[in-house]
Biotite code that builds the C-alpha atoms (Angstrom):
import biotite.structure as struc

atoms = struc.array([
    struc.Atom([-97.893, -81.211, 26.851], chain_id="A", res_id=1, res_name="MET", atom_name="CA", element="C"),
    struc.Atom([-98.379, -77.463, 26.592], chain_id="A", res_id=2, res_name="ASN", atom_name="CA", element="C"),
    struc.Atom([-96.699, -74.526, 28.271], chain_id="A", res_id=3, res_name="LYS", atom_name="CA", element="C"),
    struc.Atom([-99.085, -71.815, 29.401], chain_id="A", res_id=4, res_name="VAL", atom_name="CA", element="C"),
    struc.Atom([-97.446, -68.405, 29.804], chain_id="A", res_id=5, res_name="GLU", atom_name="CA", element="C"),
    struc.Atom([-99.163, -65.436, 31.395], chain_id="A", res_id=6, res_name="ALA", atom_name="CA", element="C"),
    struc.Atom([-97.904, -61.974, 32.282], chain_id="A", res_id=7, res_name="ILE", atom_name="CA", element="C"),
    struc.Atom([-99.829, -60.659, 35.265], chain_id="A", res_id=8, res_name="ILE", atom_name="CA", element="C"),
    struc.Atom([-99.704, -57.880, 37.817], chain_id="A", res_id=9, res_name="ARG", atom_name="CA", element="C"),
    struc.Atom([-97.592, -58.701, 40.892], chain_id="A", res_id=10, res_name="PRO", atom_name="CA", element="C"),
    struc.Atom([-100.487, -58.111, 43.295], chain_id="A", res_id=11, res_name="GLU", atom_name="CA", element="C"),
    struc.Atom([-102.482, -60.924, 41.619], chain_id="A", res_id=12, res_name="LYS", atom_name="CA", element="C"),
    struc.Atom([-99.705, -63.523, 41.950], chain_id="A", res_id=13, res_name="LEU", atom_name="CA", element="C"),
    struc.Atom([-100.565, -65.031, 45.339], chain_id="A", res_id=14, res_name="SER", atom_name="CA", element="C"),
    struc.Atom([-104.234, -65.543, 44.477], chain_id="A", res_id=15, res_name="THR", atom_name="CA", element="C"),
    struc.Atom([-103.376, -67.171, 41.141], chain_id="A", res_id=16, res_name="VAL", atom_name="CA", element="C"),
    struc.Atom([-100.829, -69.496, 42.772], chain_id="A", res_id=17, res_name="ILE", atom_name="CA", element="C"),
    struc.Atom([-103.382, -70.517, 45.430], chain_id="A", res_id=18, res_name="SER", atom_name="CA", element="C"),
    struc.Atom([-106.114, -71.107, 42.851], chain_id="A", res_id=19, res_name="ALA", atom_name="CA", element="C"),
    struc.Atom([-103.832, -73.227, 40.664], chain_id="A", res_id=20, res_name="LEU", atom_name="CA", element="C"),
    struc.Atom([-102.644, -75.276, 43.655], chain_id="A", res_id=21, res_name="ALA", atom_name="CA", element="C"),
    struc.Atom([-106.234, -75.907, 44.793], chain_id="A", res_id=22, res_name="GLU", atom_name="CA", element="C"),
    struc.Atom([-107.073, -77.271, 41.339], chain_id="A", res_id=23, res_name="GLU", atom_name="CA", element="C"),
    struc.Atom([-104.059, -79.607, 41.334], chain_id="A", res_id=24, res_name="GLY", atom_name="CA", element="C"),
    struc.Atom([-101.443, -77.544, 39.493], chain_id="A", res_id=25, res_name="PHE", atom_name="CA", element="C"),
    struc.Atom([-98.791, -76.733, 42.132], chain_id="A", res_id=26, res_name="PRO", atom_name="CA", element="C"),
    struc.Atom([-95.788, -76.672, 39.755], chain_id="A", res_id=27, res_name="GLY", atom_name="CA", element="C"),
    struc.Atom([-94.947, -73.397, 38.032], chain_id="A", res_id=28, res_name="LEU", atom_name="CA", element="C"),
    struc.Atom([-92.144, -70.976, 37.235], chain_id="A", res_id=29, res_name="ASN", atom_name="CA", element="C"),
    struc.Atom([-92.175, -67.266, 37.997], chain_id="A", res_id=30, res_name="ILE", atom_name="CA", element="C"),
    struc.Atom([-90.016, -64.520, 36.473], chain_id="A", res_id=31, res_name="SER", atom_name="CA", element="C"),
    struc.Atom([-90.012, -60.800, 37.199], chain_id="A", res_id=32, res_name="ASN", atom_name="CA", element="C"),
    struc.Atom([-90.378, -58.786, 34.000], chain_id="A", res_id=33, res_name="VAL", atom_name="CA", element="C"),
    struc.Atom([-91.180, -55.226, 32.988], chain_id="A", res_id=34, res_name="THR", atom_name="CA", element="C"),
    struc.Atom([-93.608, -54.122, 30.353], chain_id="A", res_id=35, res_name="GLY", atom_name="CA", element="C"),
    struc.Atom([-96.674, -52.141, 29.531], chain_id="A", res_id=36, res_name="ARG", atom_name="CA", element="C"),
    struc.Atom([-100.089, -53.026, 28.288], chain_id="A", res_id=37, res_name="GLY", atom_name="CA", element="C"),
    struc.Atom([-103.514, -51.468, 28.590], chain_id="A", res_id=38, res_name="ALA", atom_name="CA", element="C"),
    struc.Atom([-102.274, -49.228, 31.412], chain_id="A", res_id=39, res_name="GLN", atom_name="CA", element="C"),
    struc.Atom([-99.729, -47.510, 29.126], chain_id="A", res_id=40, res_name="ARG", atom_name="CA", element="C"),
    struc.Atom([-97.670, -46.594, 32.150], chain_id="A", res_id=41, res_name="GLY", atom_name="CA", element="C"),
    struc.Atom([-98.179, -44.005, 34.844], chain_id="A", res_id=42, res_name="LEU", atom_name="CA", element="C"),
    struc.Atom([-97.668, -40.238, 34.903], chain_id="A", res_id=43, res_name="THR", atom_name="CA", element="C"),
    struc.Atom([-96.622, -38.549, 38.110], chain_id="A", res_id=44, res_name="TYR", atom_name="CA", element="C"),
    struc.Atom([-96.904, -34.809, 38.591], chain_id="A", res_id=45, res_name="VAL", atom_name="CA", element="C"),
    struc.Atom([-94.194, -33.345, 40.758], chain_id="A", res_id=46, res_name="GLY", atom_name="CA", element="C"),
    struc.Atom([-93.754, -29.904, 42.194], chain_id="A", res_id=47, res_name="ARG", atom_name="CA", element="C"),
    struc.Atom([-94.512, -27.093, 39.858], chain_id="A", res_id=48, res_name="GLY", atom_name="CA", element="C"),
    struc.Atom([-94.812, -28.192, 36.239], chain_id="A", res_id=49, res_name="GLU", atom_name="CA", element="C"),
    struc.Atom([-92.543, -31.234, 36.400], chain_id="A", res_id=50, res_name="ALA", atom_name="CA", element="C"),
    struc.Atom([-94.046, -34.499, 35.216], chain_id="A", res_id=51, res_name="THR", atom_name="CA", element="C"),
    struc.Atom([-92.466, -37.910, 35.352], chain_id="A", res_id=52, res_name="TYR", atom_name="CA", element="C"),
    struc.Atom([-93.659, -40.714, 33.078], chain_id="A", res_id=53, res_name="VAL", atom_name="CA", element="C"),
    struc.Atom([-93.076, -44.363, 33.968], chain_id="A", res_id=54, res_name="VAL", atom_name="CA", element="C"),
    struc.Atom([-94.086, -46.356, 30.914], chain_id="A", res_id=55, res_name="ASP", atom_name="CA", element="C"),
    struc.Atom([-92.539, -49.710, 31.839], chain_id="A", res_id=56, res_name="MET", atom_name="CA", element="C"),
    struc.Atom([-94.197, -51.276, 34.872], chain_id="A", res_id=57, res_name="LEU", atom_name="CA", element="C"),
    struc.Atom([-93.174, -54.324, 36.921], chain_id="A", res_id=58, res_name="PRO", atom_name="CA", element="C"),
    struc.Atom([-95.029, -57.514, 35.986], chain_id="A", res_id=59, res_name="LYS", atom_name="CA", element="C"),
    struc.Atom([-94.726, -61.223, 36.749], chain_id="A", res_id=60, res_name="VAL", atom_name="CA", element="C"),
    struc.Atom([-94.391, -63.894, 34.074], chain_id="A", res_id=61, res_name="LYS", atom_name="CA", element="C"),
    struc.Atom([-96.046, -67.148, 35.082], chain_id="A", res_id=62, res_name="LEU", atom_name="CA", element="C"),
    struc.Atom([-95.211, -70.420, 33.270], chain_id="A", res_id=63, res_name="GLU", atom_name="CA", element="C"),
    struc.Atom([-97.128, -73.657, 33.817], chain_id="A", res_id=64, res_name="VAL", atom_name="CA", element="C"),
    struc.Atom([-96.543, -76.897, 31.889], chain_id="A", res_id=65, res_name="VAL", atom_name="CA", element="C"),
    struc.Atom([-99.677, -79.052, 31.691], chain_id="A", res_id=66, res_name="VAL", atom_name="CA", element="C"),
    struc.Atom([-101.137, -81.900, 29.674], chain_id="A", res_id=67, res_name="SER", atom_name="CA", element="C"),
    struc.Atom([-103.184, -81.117, 26.569], chain_id="A", res_id=68, res_name="ASN", atom_name="CA", element="C"),
    struc.Atom([-106.384, -81.988, 28.421], chain_id="A", res_id=69, res_name="ALA", atom_name="CA", element="C"),
    struc.Atom([-105.671, -79.502, 31.249], chain_id="A", res_id=70, res_name="ASP", atom_name="CA", element="C"),
    struc.Atom([-104.537, -76.549, 29.135], chain_id="A", res_id=71, res_name="THR", atom_name="CA", element="C"),
    struc.Atom([-107.891, -74.790, 28.881], chain_id="A", res_id=72, res_name="GLN", atom_name="CA", element="C"),
    struc.Atom([-108.599, -75.352, 32.584], chain_id="A", res_id=73, res_name="LYS", atom_name="CA", element="C"),
    struc.Atom([-105.340, -73.620, 33.574], chain_id="A", res_id=74, res_name="VAL", atom_name="CA", element="C"),
    struc.Atom([-105.996, -70.740, 31.172], chain_id="A", res_id=75, res_name="VAL", atom_name="CA", element="C"),
    struc.Atom([-109.494, -70.303, 32.610], chain_id="A", res_id=76, res_name="ASP", atom_name="CA", element="C"),
    struc.Atom([-108.177, -70.280, 36.200], chain_id="A", res_id=77, res_name="ILE", atom_name="CA", element="C"),
    struc.Atom([-105.577, -67.622, 35.372], chain_id="A", res_id=78, res_name="ILE", atom_name="CA", element="C"),
    struc.Atom([-108.096, -65.478, 33.487], chain_id="A", res_id=79, res_name="ARG", atom_name="CA", element="C"),
    struc.Atom([-110.672, -65.762, 36.273], chain_id="A", res_id=80, res_name="LEU", atom_name="CA", element="C"),
    struc.Atom([-108.288, -64.685, 39.033], chain_id="A", res_id=81, res_name="TRP", atom_name="CA", element="C"),
    struc.Atom([-106.525, -61.904, 37.110], chain_id="A", res_id=82, res_name="THR", atom_name="CA", element="C"),
    struc.Atom([-109.583, -60.154, 35.709], chain_id="A", res_id=83, res_name="SER", atom_name="CA", element="C"),
    struc.Atom([-110.205, -56.587, 36.769], chain_id="A", res_id=84, res_name="LEU", atom_name="CA", element="C"),
    struc.Atom([-113.811, -57.303, 37.730], chain_id="A", res_id=85, res_name="SER", atom_name="CA", element="C"),
    struc.Atom([-114.459, -58.822, 41.160], chain_id="A", res_id=86, res_name="PRO", atom_name="CA", element="C"),
    struc.Atom([-114.855, -62.594, 41.228], chain_id="A", res_id=87, res_name="VAL", atom_name="CA", element="C"),
    struc.Atom([-118.225, -63.712, 42.611], chain_id="A", res_id=88, res_name="PRO", atom_name="CA", element="C"),
    struc.Atom([-117.926, -65.850, 45.746], chain_id="A", res_id=89, res_name="ALA", atom_name="CA", element="C"),
    struc.Atom([-119.639, -68.861, 44.136], chain_id="A", res_id=90, res_name="GLN", atom_name="CA", element="C"),
    struc.Atom([-116.934, -69.007, 41.414], chain_id="A", res_id=91, res_name="GLU", atom_name="CA", element="C"),
    struc.Atom([-114.010, -69.033, 43.854], chain_id="A", res_id=92, res_name="ARG", atom_name="CA", element="C"),
])
C-alpha cells in the first residue's frame, strides 16, 4: 500500500475527484492548506503607490491510499488533470 499526496489548486479539485472516481478510486482525504510554488504569490497594486503582496496562496492537499500496483495510475491521473496545458478530449 502507498499513500499518494498531491497539493493542487482548489479550482482543479472537482475534476481530479471525478477523474479518480471514474477510474475506480473514490476514497480520498482532502485538507485545505496554504503555500506557494511556481506562482510565488500575487502582487496587487492599490491606489497610488501602494502594493500588497500575497505570497501564501490557498491550496488543497489530496491524499489517496492505493495498492502498489495502482500507485503510478493514480499519480498519472492527478498529473493529467492538474496540468496547466489543456487536456485533449481523447485523453479524458
